Backbone as CSV, one residue per row, in Angstrom:
resi,resn,N_x,N_y,N_z,CA_x,CA_y,CA_z,C_x,C_y,C_z
1,MET,-69.577,93.732,-211.784,-70.917,93.763,-211.171,-70.856,93.136,-209.785
2,GLU,-71.211,93.895,-208.770,-71.186,93.402,-207.392,-72.349,92.444,-207.156
3,LEU,-72.031,91.223,-206.685,-73.066,90.228,-206.430,-73.394,90.183,-204.942
4,PRO,-74.671,90.081,-204.595,-75.064,90.045,-203.181,-74.769,88.690,-202.553
5,SER,-74.631,88.675,-201.232,-74.476,87.418,-200.513,-75.809,86.665,-200.532
6,LEU,-75.796,85.403,-200.080,-77.019,84.605,-200.066,-78.079,85.242,-199.178
7,GLU,-77.655,85.764,-198.031,-78.596,86.410,-197.112,-79.248,87.623,-197.767
8,ILE,-78.434,88.450,-198.402,-78.949,89.644,-199.080,-79.848,89.245,-200.243
9,LEU,-79.463,88.196,-200.955,-80.252,87.723,-202.091,-81.661,87.323,-201.649
10,LEU,-81.743,86.614,-200.540,-83.052,86.200,-200.018,-83.891,87.411,-199.604
11,LEU,-83.231,88.407,-199.036,-83.945,89.633,-198.658,-84.430,90.389,-199.896
12,LEU,-83.609,90.411,-200.928,-84.001,91.055,-202.181,-85.244,90.389,-202.768
13,ILE,-85.266,89.076,-202.733,-86.389,88.317,-203.286,-87.657,88.573,-202.482
14,ALA,-87.538,88.535,-201.145,-88.704,88.725,-200.277,-89.273,90.134,-200.382
15,THR,-88.410,91.137,-200.257,-88.887,92.520,-200.314,-89.402,92.869,-201.702
16,GLY,-88.749,92.335,-202.728,-89.195,92.597,-204.094,-90.594,92.067,-204.350
17,PHE,-90.854,90.848,-203.904,-92.177,90.242,-204.115,-93.268,91.049,-203.412
18,ILE,-93.052,91.369,-202.139,-94.062,92.103,-201.367,-94.306,93.482,-201.966
19,ALA,-93.219,94.176,-202.301,-93.336,95.522,-202.859,-94.096,95.509,-204.181
20,ALA,-93.783,94.542,-205.035,-94.419,94.475,-206.354,-95.877,94.073,-206.248
21,PHE,-96.210,93.226,-205.285,-97.600,92.813,-205.084,-98.482,94.043,-204.853
22,VAL,-98.014,94.936,-203.985,-98.753,96.163,-203.694,-98.643,97.154,-204.843
23,ASP,-97.427,97.341,-205.337,-97.162,98.351,-206.359,-97.909,98.065,-207.655
24,SER,-98.121,96.791,-207.962,-98.794,96.426,-209.205,-100.227,96.932,-209.254
25,VAL,-100.796,97.182,-208.088,-102.192,97.621,-208.016,-102.303,99.125,-207.831
26,VAL,-101.644,99.673,-206.806,-101.845,101.086,-206.468,-100.545,101.880,-206.337
27,GLY,-99.412,101.274,-206.654,-98.149,101.984,-206.484,-97.689,101.915,-205.032
28,GLY,-96.613,102.619,-204.728,-96.112,102.659,-203.358,-95.085,101.600,-203.031
29,GLY,-94.647,100.822,-204.020,-93.658,99.788,-203.757,-92.331,100.333,-203.272
30,GLY,-92.030,101.570,-203.656,-90.788,102.195,-203.215,-90.704,102.375,-201.706
31,LEU,-91.865,102.376,-201.027,-91.878,102.439,-199.567,-91.139,101.252,-198.963
32,ILE,-91.115,100.145,-199.694,-90.476,98.925,-199.214,-89.077,98.761,-199.806
33,THR,-88.963,98.948,-201.135,-87.695,98.640,-201.805,-86.579,99.636,-201.510
34,VAL,-86.893,100.927,-201.465,-85.833,101.924,-201.245,-85.202,101.774,-199.860
35,PRO,-85.988,101.721,-198.767,-85.368,101.493,-197.448,-84.618,100.166,-197.379
36,ALA,-85.156,99.135,-198.051,-84.497,97.827,-198.035,-83.122,97.898,-198.702
37,LEU,-83.044,98.560,-199.860,-81.767,98.683,-200.573,-80.761,99.505,-199.763
38,LEU,-81.244,100.530,-199.092,-80.368,101.329,-198.227,-79.845,100.483,-197.075
39,ALA,-80.749,99.672,-196.472,-80.363,98.826,-195.342,-79.371,97.748,-195.747
40,MET,-79.382,97.381,-197.036,-78.464,96.347,-197.525,-77.077,96.893,-197.817
41,GLY,-76.899,98.196,-197.616,-75.574,98.783,-197.736,-75.246,99.437,-199.061
42,LEU,-76.221,99.549,-199.954,-75.944,100.230,-201.229,-75.758,101.724,-200.993
43,PRO,-74.821,102.341,-201.668,-74.667,103.790,-201.563,-75.938,104.498,-202.032
44,PRO,-76.299,105.599,-201.389,-77.532,106.309,-201.756,-77.632,106.642,-203.237
45,GLN,-76.501,106.956,-203.879,-76.541,107.328,-205.293,-76.912,106.154,-206.194
46,LEU,-76.745,104.918,-205.680,-77.114,103.742,-206.468,-78.519,103.240,-206.157
47,VAL,-79.052,103.623,-205.011,-80.338,103.084,-204.574,-81.469,103.443,-205.529
48,LEU,-81.564,104.732,-205.899,-82.669,105.158,-206.756,-82.601,104.503,-208.131
49,GLY,-81.415,104.422,-208.699,-81.272,103.799,-210.010,-81.550,102.309,-209.978
50,THR,-81.064,101.633,-208.946,-81.307,100.197,-208.795,-82.791,99.926,-208.598
51,ASN,-83.428,100.772,-207.796,-84.863,100.645,-207.575,-85.641,100.843,-208.875
52,LYS,-85.200,101.754,-209.717,-85.885,102.006,-210.991,-85.748,100.816,-211.949
53,LEU,-84.598,100.158,-211.916,-84.428,98.955,-212.729,-85.456,97.899,-212.324
54,ALA,-85.540,97.617,-211.031,-86.480,96.611,-210.540,-87.927,97.045,-210.768
55,SER,-88.205,98.326,-210.546,-89.567,98.840,-210.714,-90.013,98.786,-212.169
56,THR,-89.085,98.989,-213.080,-89.409,98.902,-214.507,-89.823,97.486,-214.878
57,MET,-89.112,96.503,-214.360,-89.459,95.105,-214.617,-90.832,94.774,-214.034
58,SER,-91.103,95.324,-212.853,-92.392,95.087,-212.191,-93.539,95.753,-212.931
59,SER,-93.367,97.027,-213.292,-94.461,97.760,-213.935,-94.746,97.237,-215.340
60,LEU,-93.726,96.713,-216.029,-93.950,96.083,-217.333,-94.840,94.846,-217.175
61,THR,-94.572,94.060,-216.148,-95.378,92.870,-215.886,-96.814,93.227,-215.553
62,SER,-96.996,94.226,-214.690,-98.342,94.666,-214.314,-99.103,95.181,-215.529
63,THR,-98.422,95.968,-216.344,-99.044,96.520,-217.550,-99.523,95.402,-218.468
64,ALA,-98.666,94.405,-218.681,-99.031,93.282,-219.549,-100.216,92.515,-218.981
65,SER,-100.234,92.327,-217.674,-101.316,91.585,-217.029,-102.650,92.309,-217.165
66,PHE,-102.660,93.611,-216.894,-103.885,94.409,-217.029,-104.331,94.485,-218.492
67,LEU,-103.357,94.589,-219.395,-103.668,94.694,-220.823,-104.318,93.409,-221.332
68,LEU,-103.763,92.271,-220.961,-104.307,90.986,-221.408,-105.703,90.720,-220.843
69,SER,-105.998,91.326,-219.707,-107.319,91.140,-219.098,-108.355,92.120,-219.655
70,GLY,-107.905,93.044,-220.517,-108.822,94.021,-221.091,-109.166,95.163,-220.164
71,LYS,-108.334,95.403,-219.144,-108.615,96.434,-218.144,-107.839,97.728,-218.391
72,ILE,-107.437,97.950,-219.635,-106.707,99.167,-219.992,-107.364,99.818,-221.197
73,GLU,-107.523,101.133,-221.144,-108.026,101.907,-222.280,-106.823,102.173,-223.184
74,PHE,-106.504,101.195,-224.025,-105.217,101.178,-224.717,-105.003,102.387,-225.630
75,LYS,-105.989,102.734,-226.433,-105.821,103.856,-227.366,-105.530,105.157,-226.642
76,LEU,-106.125,105.310,-225.471,-105.922,106.526,-224.690,-104.513,106.569,-224.107
77,VAL,-104.128,105.516,-223.402,-102.836,105.553,-222.712,-101.660,105.460,-223.687
78,ALA,-101.884,104.868,-224.871,-100.810,104.806,-225.870,-100.397,106.209,-226.304
79,LYS,-101.365,107.121,-226.343,-101.060,108.508,-226.713,-100.381,109.271,-225.579
80,LEU,-100.651,108.855,-224.338,-100.090,109.538,-223.178,-98.721,109.003,-222.788
81,PHE,-98.418,107.771,-223.198,-97.158,107.120,-222.822,-95.930,107.973,-223.161
82,PRO,-95.808,108.528,-224.387,-94.620,109.335,-224.702,-94.480,110.566,-223.796
83,LEU,-95.602,111.147,-223.385,-95.550,112.322,-222.515,-94.974,111.951,-221.147
84,SER,-95.419,110.815,-220.611,-94.902,110.341,-219.331,-93.421,110.007,-219.445
85,PHE,-93.041,109.403,-220.557,-91.655,109.002,-220.796,-90.733,110.221,-220.838
86,VAL,-91.104,111.201,-221.647,-90.274,112.412,-221.790,-90.226,113.193,-220.482
87,GLY,-91.370,113.303,-219.820,-91.422,114.015,-218.548,-90.479,113.401,-217.527
88,ALA,-90.437,112.070,-217.465,-89.585,111.383,-216.495,-88.107,111.576,-216.800
89,ILE,-87.741,111.573,-218.082,-86.341,111.812,-218.445,-85.904,113.200,-217.971
90,LEU,-86.743,114.185,-218.221,-86.428,115.547,-217.790,-86.322,115.629,-216.272
91,GLY,-87.233,114.939,-215.582,-87.205,114.944,-214.123,-85.957,114.295,-213.567
92,THR,-85.550,113.170,-214.141,-84.362,112.461,-213.677,-83.106,113.298,-213.905
93,LEU,-83.039,113.965,-215.043,-81.875,114.799,-215.342,-81.792,116.022,-214.429
94,CYS,-82.951,116.430,-213.888,-82.976,117.586,-212.991,-82.591,117.229,-211.560
95,VAL,-82.568,115.928,-211.222,-82.293,115.508,-209.852,-80.945,116.029,-209.374
96,ASN,-79.945,115.955,-210.237,-78.599,116.359,-209.842,-78.420,117.877,-209.822
97,ALA,-79.354,118.607,-210.427,-79.212,120.058,-210.515,-80.052,120.805,-209.478
98,ILE,-81.193,120.193,-209.087,-82.129,120.875,-208.183,-82.452,119.958,-207.010
99,PRO,-82.347,120.439,-205.762,-82.703,119.603,-204.610,-84.194,119.307,-204.590
100,SER,-84.546,118.055,-204.301,-85.955,117.658,-204.304,-86.642,117.896,-202.961
101,GLU,-85.886,118.346,-201.950,-86.443,118.476,-200.600,-87.627,119.443,-200.534
102,PHE,-87.599,120.483,-201.356,-88.667,121.486,-201.269,-90.012,120.928,-201.705
103,LEU,-90.009,119.776,-202.394,-91.266,119.175,-202.852,-92.012,118.450,-201.735
104,LYS,-91.320,118.029,-200.692,-91.927,117.160,-199.689,-93.183,117.746,-199.035
105,PRO,-93.166,119.006,-198.570,-94.392,119.548,-197.956,-95.563,119.591,-198.941
106,LEU,-95.284,119.936,-200.204,-96.336,120.000,-201.217,-96.912,118.608,-201.486
107,VAL,-96.044,117.606,-201.535,-96.496,116.238,-201.780,-97.409,115.762,-200.655
108,VAL,-97.058,116.082,-199.413,-97.897,115.703,-198.266,-99.291,116.306,-198.399
109,ILE,-99.346,117.586,-198.736,-100.636,118.271,-198.884,-101.468,117.628,-199.992
110,MET,-100.825,117.339,-201.113,-101.540,116.745,-202.247,-102.046,115.340,-201.925
111,LEU,-101.236,114.537,-201.236,-101.657,113.190,-200.873,-102.811,113.214,-199.878
112,ILE,-102.771,114.150,-198.944,-103.871,114.293,-197.993,-105.156,114.659,-198.724
113,ALA,-105.052,115.585,-199.677,-106.224,116.003,-200.452,-106.801,114.834,-201.248
114,VAL,-105.926,114.039,-201.860,-106.368,112.873,-202.624,-107.103,111.882,-201.717
115,THR,-106.551,111.633,-200.536,-107.156,110.683,-199.596,-108.519,111.162,-199.112
116,ILE,-108.595,112.419,-198.712,-109.862,112.966,-198.210,-110.930,112.931,-199.294
117,TYR,-110.574,113.346,-200.492,-111.534,113.364,-201.599,-112.054,111.955,-201.887
118,THR,-111.140,110.979,-201.870,-111.541,109.596,-202.149,-112.439,109.038,-201.052
119,LEU,-112.134,109.362,-199.799,-112.947,108.888,-198.678,-114.347,109.506,-198.690
120,MET,-114.430,110.768,-199.090,-115.723,111.464,-199.102,-116.652,110.925,-200.188
121,LYS,-116.093,110.489,-201.306,-116.902,109.951,-202.398,-116.972,108.425,-202.241
122,LYS,-117.952,107.979,-201.445,-118.004,106.591,-200.989,-118.106,105.578,-202.125
123,ASN,-118.881,105.862,-203.149,-119.062,104.902,-204.247,-118.190,105.211,-205.452
124,TRP,-117.261,106.123,-205.266,-116.394,106.557,-206.364,-115.516,105.398,-206.824
125,GLY,-115.518,105.145,-208.119,-114.658,104.108,-208.682,-115.230,102.712,-208.610
126,ALA,-116.462,102.581,-208.100,-117.069,101.248,-208.025,-117.464,100.751,-209.415
127,ALA,-117.892,101.688,-210.267,-118.281,101.349,-211.642,-117.804,102.458,-212.569
128,SER,-117.475,102.100,-213.791,-116.969,103.076,-214.752,-118.084,103.960,-215.299
129,THR,-117.840,105.274,-215.328,-118.767,106.236,-215.934,-118.076,106.994,-217.071
130,TYR,-116.923,106.480,-217.499,-116.152,107.136,-218.555,-116.915,107.107,-219.878
131,LYS,-117.073,108.278,-220.490,-117.836,108.381,-221.737,-117.064,109.136,-222.823
132,GLY,-115.773,109.079,-222.758,-114.976,109.778,-223.758,-114.344,111.040,-223.215
133,LEU,-113.654,111.766,-224.087,-112.889,112.935,-223.682,-113.506,114.232,-224.171
134,THR,-113.424,115.233,-223.324,-113.759,116.602,-223.707,-112.444,117.376,-223.824
135,THR,-112.523,118.612,-224.296,-111.306,119.422,-224.420,-110.635,119.614,-223.064
136,LYS,-111.429,119.853,-222.022,-110.867,120.032,-220.680,-110.162,118.779,-220.189
137,LYS,-110.754,117.626,-220.499,-110.149,116.363,-220.063,-108.855,116.079,-220.818
138,VAL,-108.808,116.437,-222.086,-107.579,116.260,-222.873,-106.450,117.104,-222.287
139,ILE,-106.758,118.344,-221.955,-105.758,119.240,-221.351,-105.285,118.680,-220.015
140,LEU,-106.253,118.214,-219.200,-105.915,117.612,-217.908,-104.958,116.437,-218.093
141,LEU,-105.232,115.571,-219.058,-104.412,114.388,-219.281,-103.005,114.745,-219.765
142,ILE,-102.912,115.717,-220.662,-101.605,116.133,-221.175,-100.741,116.681,-220.047
143,VAL,-101.336,117.564,-219.252,-100.604,118.157,-218.122,-100.244,117.091,-217.092
144,ALA,-101.210,116.208,-216.777,-100.988,115.183,-215.751,-99.937,114.172,-216.187
145,ALA,-100.030,113.670,-217.416,-99.079,112.660,-217.888,-97.652,113.205,-217.897
146,THR,-97.491,114.438,-218.393,-96.156,115.041,-218.452,-95.664,115.423,-217.068
147,GLY,-96.542,116.081,-216.300,-96.162,116.568,-214.972,-95.866,115.453,-213.985
148,ILE,-96.718,114.429,-213.954,-96.493,113.325,-213.017,-95.307,112.484,-213.467
149,GLY,-95.103,112.372,-214.789,-93.910,111.699,-215.291,-92.645,112.414,-214.832
150,PHE,-92.643,113.747,-214.949,-91.512,114.560,-214.472,-91.301,114.340,-212.979
151,TYR,-92.403,114.372,-212.228,-92.329,114.186,-210.779,-91.752,112.819,-210.423
152,ASP,-92.144,111.779,-211.161,-91.650,110.435,-210.874,-90.148,110.342,-211.109
153,GLY,-89.674,110.982,-212.167,-88.241,110.981,-212.427,-87.466,111.842,-211.454
154,PHE,-88.118,112.888,-210.948,-87.447,113.863,-210.092,-87.453,113.463,-208.619
155,PHE,-88.609,112.932,-208.160,-88.769,112.631,-206.736,-89.419,111.263,-206.539
156,GLY,-90.696,111.105,-206.919,-91.295,109.784,-207.007,-92.401,109.356,-206.077
157,PRO,-92.283,109.555,-204.745,-93.300,109.006,-203.842,-94.717,109.485,-204.174
158,GLY,-95.642,108.540,-204.295,-97.036,108.889,-204.566,-97.410,108.934,-206.032
159,THR,-96.468,108.601,-206.915,-96.755,108.656,-208.349,-97.971,107.813,-208.714
160,GLY,-98.016,106.576,-208.225,-99.147,105.691,-208.519,-100.465,106.255,-208.029
161,SER,-100.455,106.826,-206.825,-101.674,107.420,-206.260,-102.170,108.575,-207.116
162,PHE,-101.260,109.443,-207.542,-101.652,110.597,-208.344,-102.203,110.172,-209.710
163,LEU,-101.570,109.183,-210.324,-102.036,108.719,-211.637,-103.419,108.075,-211.538
164,ILE,-103.618,107.225,-210.536,-104.926,106.598,-210.350,-105.993,107.646,-210.112
165,PHE,-105.672,108.646,-209.305,-106.625,109.720,-209.000,-107.066,110.440,-210.270
166,VAL,-106.116,110.701,-211.166,-106.441,111.379,-212.429,-107.429,110.558,-213.244
167,PHE,-107.192,109.259,-213.347,-108.086,108.406,-214.139,-109.438,108.209,-213.448
168,LEU,-109.465,108.266,-212.127,-110.751,108.236,-211.423,-111.554,109.498,-211.736
169,LEU,-110.877,110.633,-211.815,-111.544,111.893,-212.161,-112.182,111.824,-213.545
170,LEU,-111.590,111.028,-214.432,-112.131,110.884,-215.790,-113.356,109.965,-215.830
171,GLY,-113.592,109.234,-214.733,-114.768,108.370,-214.671,-114.491,106.884,-214.727
172,PHE,-113.206,106.480,-214.721,-112.883,105.058,-214.741,-113.116,104.446,-213.367
173,ASP,-113.432,103.146,-213.339,-113.519,102.449,-212.063,-112.106,102.196,-211.549
174,PHE,-111.988,101.745,-210.292,-110.672,101.618,-209.668,-109.749,100.653,-210.413
175,VAL,-110.282,99.551,-210.897,-109.427,98.569,-211.571,-108.893,99.126,-212.885
176,ARG,-109.759,99.750,-213.687,-109.303,100.340,-214.958,-108.392,101.543,-214.712
177,ALA,-108.707,102.321,-213.685,-107.842,103.456,-213.345,-106.450,102.956,-212.981
178,SER,-106.401,101.855,-212.229,-105.122,101.266,-211.844,-104.378,100.732,-213.067
179,GLY,-105.099,100.058,-213.975,-104.479,99.534,-215.186,-103.924,100.641,-216.070
180,ASN,-104.707,101.688,-216.289,-104.248,102.826,-217.090,-103.036,103.497,-216.451
181,ALA,-103.101,103.649,-215.123,-101.998,104.287,-214.400,-100.714,103.485,-214.547
182,LYS,-100.825,102.159,-214.562,-99.643,101.316,-214.660,-98.897,101.533,-215.974
183,VAL,-99.634,101.774,-217.066,-98.984,102.008,-218.357,-98.114,103.258,-218.294
184,LEU,-98.667,104.342,-217.744,-97.904,105.587,-217.645,-96.767,105.455,-216.645
185,ASN,-97.014,104.707,-215.565,-95.970,104.485,-214.575,-94.823,103.671,-215.171
186,PHE,-95.160,102.722,-216.048,-94.118,101.972,-216.756,-93.294,102.907,-217.629
187,GLY,-93.975,103.841,-218.304,-93.267,104.803,-219.147,-92.284,105.641,-218.357
188,SER,-92.725,106.159,-217.200,-91.838,106.996,-216.386,-90.725,106.168,-215.751
189,ASN,-91.042,104.936,-215.335,-89.999,104.058,-214.780,-88.934,103.731,-215.818
190,LEU,-89.386,103.399,-217.037,-88.454,103.049,-218.112,-87.547,104.220,-218.451
191,ALA,-88.130,105.405,-218.544,-87.332,106.589,-218.872,-86.303,106.877,-217.788
192,SER,-86.719,106.801,-216.523,-85.797,107.049,-215.419,-84.692,106.004,-215.378
193,PHE,-85.064,104.748,-215.638,-84.072,103.672,-215.664,-83.010,103.954,-216.724
194,ILE,-83.440,104.352,-217.909,-82.491,104.651,-218.985,-81.562,105.794,-218.580
195,ALA,-82.150,106.829,-217.982,-81.344,107.979,-217.557,-80.340,107.579,-216.478
196,PHE,-80.776,106.803,-215.481,-79.865,106.348,-214.426,-78.772,105.444,-214.998
197,ALA,-79.151,104.599,-215.976,-78.165,103.717,-216.601,-77.090,104.528,-217.312
198,MET,-77.509,105.589,-217.990,-76.550,106.454,-218.694,-75.623,107.162,-217.710
199,LEU,-76.138,107.426,-216.507,-75.335,108.088,-215.474,-74.490,107.095,-214.675
200,GLY,-74.676,105.785,-214.946,-73.932,104.755,-214.237,-74.349,104.579,-212.794
201,SER,-75.619,104.850,-212.504,-76.107,104.821,-211.121,-77.015,103.628,-210.850
202,ILE,-76.606,102.440,-211.290,-77.398,101.231,-211.077,-76.480,100.085,-210.646
203,SER,-76.913,99.344,-209.622,-76.230,98.111,-209.235,-77.030,96.958,-209.829
204,TYR,-76.544,96.403,-210.927,-77.280,95.340,-211.609,-77.279,94.042,-210.797
205,GLY,-76.231,93.826,-210.006,-76.167,92.635,-209.181,-77.285,92.584,-208.148
206,TYR,-77.734,93.745,-207.691,-78.846,93.826,-206.743,-80.176,94.020,-207.469
207,GLY,-80.159,94.833,-208.509,-81.400,95.197,-209.187,-82.052,94.066,-209.960
208,ILE,-81.257,93.228,-210.612,-81.825,92.142,-211.419,-82.523,91.081,-210.560
209,PRO,-81.883,90.582,-209.472,-82.603,89.615,-208.622,-83.883,90.196,-208.019
210,MET,-83.808,91.443,-207.555,-85.007,92.075,-207.009,-86.062,92.235,-208.091
211,GLY,-85.633,92.603,-209.292,-86.563,92.788,-210.398,-87.264,91.501,-210.791
212,LEU,-86.520,90.399,-210.811,-87.121,89.105,-211.151,-88.166,88.701,-210.116
213,SER,-87.858,88.956,-208.847,-88.833,88.681,-207.788,-90.052,89.581,-207.929
214,MET,-89.823,90.831,-208.341,-90.922,91.779,-208.501,-91.819,91.408,-209.678
215,ILE,-91.260,90.743,-210.685,-92.082,90.263,-211.795,-93.139,89.285,-211.281
216,VAL,-92.712,88.387,-210.412,-93.641,87.405,-209.844,-94.676,88.106,-208.956
217,GLY,-94.204,89.012,-208.105,-95.111,89.744,-207.228,-96.118,90.569,-208.004
218,ALA,-95.671,91.209,-209.079,-96.561,92.032,-209.903,-97.612,91.181,-210.601
219,LEU,-97.196,90.014,-211.058,-98.132,89.112,-211.736,-99.228,88.648,-210.774
220,VAL,-98.835,88.255,-209.573,-99.804,87.799,-208.579,-100.699,88.954,-208.133
221,GLY,-100.094,90.099,-207.831,-100.858,91.245,-207.347,-101.872,91.766,-208.339
222,SER,-101.479,91.889,-209.597,-102.397,92.405,-210.612,-103.537,91.434,-210.871
223,ARG,-103.259,90.134,-210.817,-104.323,89.142,-211.027,-105.336,89.169,-209.887
224,VAL,-104.836,89.347,-208.664,-105.744,89.447,-207.519,-106.630,90.682,-207.662
225,ALA,-106.042,91.797,-208.074,-106.804,93.040,-208.236,-107.875,92.897,-209.308
226,ILE,-107.522,92.290,-210.424,-108.467,92.108,-211.533,-109.616,91.197,-211.112
227,LYS,-109.281,90.169,-210.344,-110.299,89.201,-209.924,-111.234,89.778,-208.875
228,ARG,-110.698,90.533,-207.916,-111.500,91.000,-206.779,-112.111,92.379,-206.988
229,GLY,-111.592,93.160,-207.934,-112.230,94.416,-208.309,-112.052,95.561,-207.333
230,ALA,-112.949,96.551,-207.433,-112.841,97.803,-206.685,-112.914,97.606,-205.180
231,THR,-113.633,96.588,-204.714,-113.749,96.354,-203.278,-112.403,96.012,-202.649
232,TYR,-111.458,95.545,-203.465,-110.103,95.265,-203.004,-109.166,96.435,-203.283
233,VAL,-109.283,97.023,-204.466,-108.344,98.057,-204.888,-108.520,99.349,-204.092
234,LYS,-109.765,99.770,-203.851,-109.994,101.055,-203.172,-109.403,101.080,-201.762
235,PRO,-109.679,100.095,-200.891,-109.063,100.120,-199.554,-107.536,100.093,-199.607
236,LEU,-106.988,99.327,-200.546,-105.534,99.269,-200.694,-104.991,100.623,-201.138
237,PHE,-105.689,101.260,-202.058,-105.305,102.597,-202.533,-105.264,103.583,-201.368
238,ILE,-106.311,103.598,-200.557,-106.385,104.525,-199.418,-105.301,104.196,-198.395
239,GLY,-105.113,102.903,-198.113,-104.109,102.495,-197.132,-102.700,102.882,-197.533
240,ILE,-102.335,102.616,-198.777,-100.990,102.943,-199.253,-100.782,104.457,-199.294
241,THR,-101.816,105.199,-199.688,-101.703,106.657,-199.725,-101.474,107.225,-198.329
242,ILE,-102.165,106.671,-197.338,-101.971,107.110,-195.947,-100.551,106.782,-195.477
243,LEU,-100.044,105.614,-195.844,-98.665,105.253,-195.506,-97.664,106.209,-196.163
244,LEU,-97.938,106.588,-197.399,-97.077,107.554,-198.086,-97.061,108.895,-197.361
245,ILE,-98.245,109.323,-196.905,-98.342,110.571,-196.147,-97.487,110.471,-194.879
246,GLY,-97.657,109.352,-194.157,-96.893,109.158,-192.930,-95.399,109.165,-193.166
247,LYS,-94.977,108.509,-194.252,-93.538,108.465,-194.578,-92.993,109.853,-194.874
248,GLN,-93.733,110.644,-195.646,-93.261,111.987,-195.988,-93.247,112.913,-194.776
249,VAL,-94.250,112.794,-193.915,-94.289,113.600,-192.676,-93.127,113.218,-191.774
250,TRP,-92.860,111.923,-191.648,-91.742,111.438,-190.841,-90.417,112.000,-191.350
251,ASP,-90.236,111.969,-192.654,-88.997,112.497,-193.239,-88.826,113.976,-192.937
252,LEU,-89.941,114.724,-192.952,-89.883,116.148,-192.663,-89.533,116.407,-191.198
253,LEU,-90.078,115.569,-190.294,-89.894,115.774,-188.864,-88.478,115.422,-188.399
254,ILE,-87.883,114.380,-189.011,-86.571,113.933,-188.547,-85.432,114.660,-189.254
255,LYS,-85.780,115.504,-190.209,-84.732,116.219,-190.942,-83.966,117.165,-190.007
């Protein structure tokens, strides 16, 4: 197991904490951790797997924090968790067989649509209007949990935004939507981590220190979100989604 130098270790701790603080609420932590791991000299084939190890530790912490606060619709997401898990395994296994580049333009369009829709509905997510499931909503959830899980294992950017958006469509407020999304995101992260581990594509010497730092960041971030509510989560959601759009557009332009 390759161990990082003291300088790299400090960078792992700092970037992990910041990434998890944001990711615990609205996702998007990969915007920070993936470039950081690349800059630290890890081979590209190890970066995604190492990031998934750390992200799994972070999303487990966030899930536990939201669950203990009562901000998760547990019976609902417990049924969706296996779908997200299986979808992510299939997506991760497809990474080596199918290039993910063709997804980038579609992801940009979808993220823009999510942002515009959220901005137009000014009071959306301020209070929960969820009143149970209809047949259409069940179908939406099955497709979304499996499809977004597959997407997270296959490509990843914007997974948190897409999951939160789905739960907002069901009528949950921003905090509960974020909590529910974290459970499914944990499922897809865990599945991808297992798949990467089986492929031998993880640097544990880098991933474990970053993951431990992300546990702390996730704990702090989720508690702040729970305490401050939708007035904090919604602007952060919009901001991170816009950053994701910018990152994907940049990648397309410099290709």
